[in-house]
C-alpha positions in Angstrom: 30.5 -27.9 24.9 27.2 -29.3 23.6 25.2 -26.5 25.2 27.4 -23.9 23.6 26.9 -25.5 20.2 23.1 -25.8 20.8 23.0 -22.1 21.8 24.9 -21.1 18.6 22.5 -23.1 16.5 19.5 -21.5 18.3 21.0 -18.0 17.7 21.7 -18.9 14.0 18.1 -20.1 13.5 16.7 -17.0 15.2 18.8 -14.7 13.0 17.7 -16.7 9.9 14.1 -16.4 10.9 14.4 -12.7 11.5 15.9 -12.2 8.1 13.1 -14.3 6.5 10.4 -12.3 8.4 12.0 -9.0 7.3 12.1 -10.1 3.7 8.5 -11.3 3.9 7.3 -8.1 5.6 9.0 -6.0 3.0 7.5 -8.0 0.1 4.0 -7.8 1.7 4.2 -4.0 2.1 5.3 -3.6 -1.5 2.5 -5.9 -2.7 -0.1 -4.2 -0.5 0.7 -0.8 -1.9 0.6 -2.3 -5.4 -2.9 -3.7 -4.7 -4.1 -0.4 -3.4 -3.0 1.3 -6.6 -4.7 -1.5 -8.7 -7.9 -1.2 -6.8 -8.0 2.6 -7.2 -7.4 2.2 -10.9 -10.3 -0.3 -11.1 -12.6 2.2 -9.3 -11.5 4.9 -11.6 -12.3 2.6 -14.5 -15.8 2.0 -13.1 -16.4 5.7 -12.8 -15.4 6.3 -16.4 -17.5 3.4 -17.5 -20.6 4.8 -15.7 -19.9 8.2 -17.2 -19.7 6.7 -20.7 -23.0 4.9 -20.2 -24.5 8.2 -19.1 -25.5 6.8 -15.8 -23.5 9.4 -13.9 -23.2 13.0 -14.9 -19.8 14.6 -14.7 -19.8 17.0 -11.8 -18.2 17.8 -8.5 -18.6 14.2 -7.1 -16.7 12.7 -10.1 -13.9 15.3 -9.8 -13.5 14.9 -6.1 -13.6 11.1 -6.3 -11.1 11.0 -9.2 -8.7 13.3 -7.4 -8.9 11.2 -4.2 -8.3 8.0 -6.1 -5.5 9.6 -8.1 -3.9 10.7 -4.9 -4.1 7.1 -3.6 -2.1 5.9 -6.7 0.4 8.7 -6.1 0.9 7.7 -2.4 1.1 4.0 -3.3 3.8 4.7 -5.8 5.7 7.0 -3.4 5.4 4.2 -0.8 6.9 1.6 -3.1 9.7 4.0 -4.1 10.4 4.7 -0.4 10.7 1.0 0.3 13.1 0.5 -2.6 15.1 3.6 -1.7 15.3 2.6 1.9 16.5 -0.9 1.1 19.2 0.5 -1.3 20.4 2.6 1.6 20.7 -0.5 3.8 17.7 0.1 6.0 15.3 -2.7 6.9 11.5 -2.5 6.9 11.4 -2.1 10.6 13.3 1.2 10.5 10.8 2.6 8.0 7.7 1.1 9.5 6.2 4.4 10.8 6.4 6.0 7.3 4.9 2.9 5.7 2.1 2.9 8.3 1.3 6.5 7.5 1.4 5.8 3.7 -0.9 2.8 4.1 -3.3 4.7 6.2 -3.4 7.7 3.9 -3.9 5.4 0.9 -6.8 3.6 2.5 -8.3 6.9 3.6 -8.1 8.2 0.0 -9.7 5.0 -1.3 -12.5 5.1 1.3 -13.2 8.8 0.7 -13.0 8.6 -3.1 -15.2 5.5 -3.5 -17.5 6.6 -0.7 -18.0 10.1 -2.0 -18.8 8.8 -5.4 -21.1 6.1 -4.2 -23.1 8.6 -2.2 -24.0 10.5 -5.4 -25.3 7.3 -7.0 -28.2 6.9 -4.6 
């Protein structure tokens, strides 16, 4: 009788930990996408600041960089919306992990390309 009770307690603890991990993972994904968008906004702000100081001339590099960084913000917001929409439909973060991985990778690629392309023109 005691082993059955101990097994039930172990199963309950495992289920509780899985739910906590799922919640934490979902929150971390949402926050990560939010941070990507904020970082992109900051880089856009730096570019605008450098343009206003006439350190950088407006040209192809600025347009390409701004487009890439704007695309990052778009993907980050779409990713956050996808998380919320999926949770409303009763899915967990593990069911949408492939899409989130794609969105995170695309966002980081846009950030790297946008900031990198712009920084190349500075030197």
